[in-house]
C-alpha positions, 0 to 999 in steps of 0.5 A: 391277521396272519402270523407274518406279513410281507411288504414289497419295497423296491422288489425285495421282501421284508417280513413283519413279525406278528408282535409288530403288527399288533403294536401298529394296530394298538396305536391305530386303535388309540388314534381311532378312539381319539378322532371318533370321540372328537367327531362325536363331541363336534356333533354334540355341540351342534345338537341344537342345530336345525340341520337334518343330518344330526340325528343320523350322524350322532348314532353312527359316530357314537357306535364308532366310539364304542367300536374304537374302545372295544378294539383298544381293550381287545388288542391290549388284553387278548390280541390273539383273539381279535377277530378282524384283520388289518384289511377289515379294520381299514374297511370299517374306517373308510366306511365310517368316513364315507357314511359320516360325510354322506350324512353331513352334506357330502363334499361340504361335510365338516367330517371330511377329515375322517378320510385323512385318518384312513389315509394315515392308517393305510400308510402306517400299516402298508405303504405307497400302493395301499395309501394311493388306493385308499385315496382313490376309493375316498375320491370315488365315494365323495363323487357318489355322495356329491351326486346323492346330496345334490338330489340326483339319486331318488330319496337321497335329498332327505340326507341333507340340504346342501347343493353340489359345490363342484369347486369344493368337490374338486378341491377336496378330491385333489387334497385327498389324492395329493395327501395320499401320494405324499403320505404313501411316499413318506411311509414307503421310504420309512418302511424301506429304511426300516427294512434296511436296518432290519436286514443289516441287523440280521446279517451283522448278527450272524457275523459271530466270531465264536461260530467260526468263519465258515458258519458265519459265511453260511449264515450271511449267505442264507440271509442274503439269499432270502432277502433278495429271493435268489437261488445262488450266491457267489462271492469273489474277493481279492485280499490286497495284503497277501495278493490272494484271491478267494471264491465262495459260492452257495445254493439255496435248498427247497426249505430256503436254507443255504447249502453246499457252501464251497470255498476255493483259492483262485489263481491270480490269472482268474481274477479278471474272470469275475472282476471284469469292466465295469468293476466299480458299479452295481448292475442287474442283468437280464438275459434276453433271447430272440430270433436275432440271438442272445443279449443282456439287458443291463441296468447299472448304478455308480457309487453315488447311486446314479444310473450309469449308461453302459454300451452294449456288452457281453459277459466273458465266457469264463464268467458264464462258465463259472456262474452257471445257468441263469436268467438274471444276475445282481452284482455288487462291488465290495471295496474295503480300502486297502483290505478287500476288493471283490464282487458279490453276485446273486443268481436269479433273484425273484421279484425285482421290479425297481432295478435301480432301487434294488441295486441301491438297497444292496449297495447300502446293505453290503457297505454295512455288513462287509466290515463285520464279515471282514472282522470275522475273517481277520479273527479266523486268520489270527486264530489259524496263525496262532494255531500254526505257531503253537503247533510249530512250538510243540513240534520244536519242543518234541524234537528238542526234548522228548525226541532227543531223550528217547533217542538217547535212551535208545542208543544207550540200550543198544550199547548196553546190549552190545556190551553184555554180549553173550554174558546174559542172553536173556537180558540181551534179548529183553534189551533188544525188545526194548530197543525195538519199542524205543525205535518205534516210538521215535518214528511215531514221534517224528510222524507226529511232528510232521503232522503238526508242522504247517503244510502249505503247498501250491501247484508248483510245490506239490510234486516236490513235496510228495517226493520229499515225503517218500524219501523221508519215509524210506530214510526213517523206516528202512522200507524201500519207497519210490515216487513216480510221476511225469508231472512238473505241476499239478493244476489243483487248488492249494487246498486240494494240494494240501489234502493230497499231501496229507493223504500220501502221508496217512497212507505211508503211515498205515503202510509202516504200522500195519502192512509189514511191506518191504516196498512202496510205490507212489504214483501221480498222474492226470488221466481223463480230467482227474488228478490220480494218485496211487499207493502200492505196497507188497505187505499183508494187504487189507482183510478183504479180497478184490477191488472195492469202490468208495461206495462199496467201502462205505457200505461195508465199513471197510478201508482207512477212515481218515483217507476216506474222509479226506477223499470225500471232502475233495469230492473225489473217488477212492478205490482199494484193491486188496490181495491178502498176503501179497499187498494192496493198492489205493487209487484216489481220483480228484476231478480237476473240474472241481478243484483245478486252477488255470495254468 
């Protein structure tokens, strides 16, 4: 047997671990021994019969008993060394049933029930298709045996005396077909249910609060991509409590793992891009192209699982742009009452056969896992809020305690140096040195407090926020600083706005600490689809000459590490132009196509 077998249920795949296969084979081996022993016992009780089939059937069933016993022993003791696959074992069961009925009057045989064991074994191992195929093979074998027993095949009359009974043959064939269909249907539904339980347990197990929300989303996305065999996944959520809209998306790598999970906060105007009508149903869309143009073949179900008839419709152009190229789409609605609503879209799932069945399966899975993921999200929000509160508390403590004390000491040292005047030049010189150190520490404490304060900037607040940073920098350091822009609003996501503000803050801190500059210019503009930020100073510059791109800086391990990392997270480009002794220029370009939001 292979290490992992997969069965198909409504077009999705669920792996069956090897230990479960061995468990199934051990159960079937025990049942096989029981039915073989029962059949052999029936032959033994009929040993005094004058029928000619007894001498032929007795060794067959005796051998079947031995085979069943050996299978039990090997599957329990050394299952790894069991030589036969599940298909081979099934073939043995069908062959024994066919031979036993042949030796015992074909369709009239009392051992017709051996075929029913073969049907049950197929249903237990696999599902509907294999069980129906087994029933068809059994019916075909019964037809052949009936002809043989009737003496139409030369020499076959020696195997029994009964004549062909067409009515019994038809009835038993019908029994086998009906039993195969019913047993296969029940087995398929049971395996579907088990697959759903395994999928839900696997995904819920990934929703680990300790791992963090981003890792949880990555793990859940990976499991869903593998479960539906899709290439990409997109999740859009509306958080009703804050009226905020979020979008997560991720792709599947060559090894099956999820990669490039991205997150962005959407402008409320873009909500209709993904939550267009019909928003309350699950649907599967296939893109069809013909000489008459492009159309979408859509199958949809409602919340109760019933098919919904949809009028011909097309996707909004903004949705097609946001999703990207695709051949098929699976979409599921998410509704958590007063908490979340949204839509999950799987791009290019493979193997979707029963479209309505796949939609129903996905709806049931999402109903189970969405609350678990939402709980992890709430815990993430709670931790973030607690972190912000704690950082704000520490900043207040620094301002009301350490900063005030250091400032008071600085004032006292300055007053003492003035009072001593010319009486002790050496002491005054030392006091002035201490005053400079204390003033520097005050500035550093203010910078630390600024970094610890929560920073929430949206596109409307970014320009004013940067201007405030620059003015505060000039006020606290005495370095002439100007902020120049012609923009009132920058079409960046809130996350990108926060990162841009942090980059400006880090650059100004570096100017104060290392450059010795007297003038700083900060410029913000949009050029050729990019948001461009530049910081110029007339200080000492960097210890290299020329213009360096981000690739050059990475290769030479040059430039400010923190700023490089922030620009990399934004997917932007950093360029540094340095002229030692005359100053430096930092240019940051962030593509609006990746982080932009609609006006």
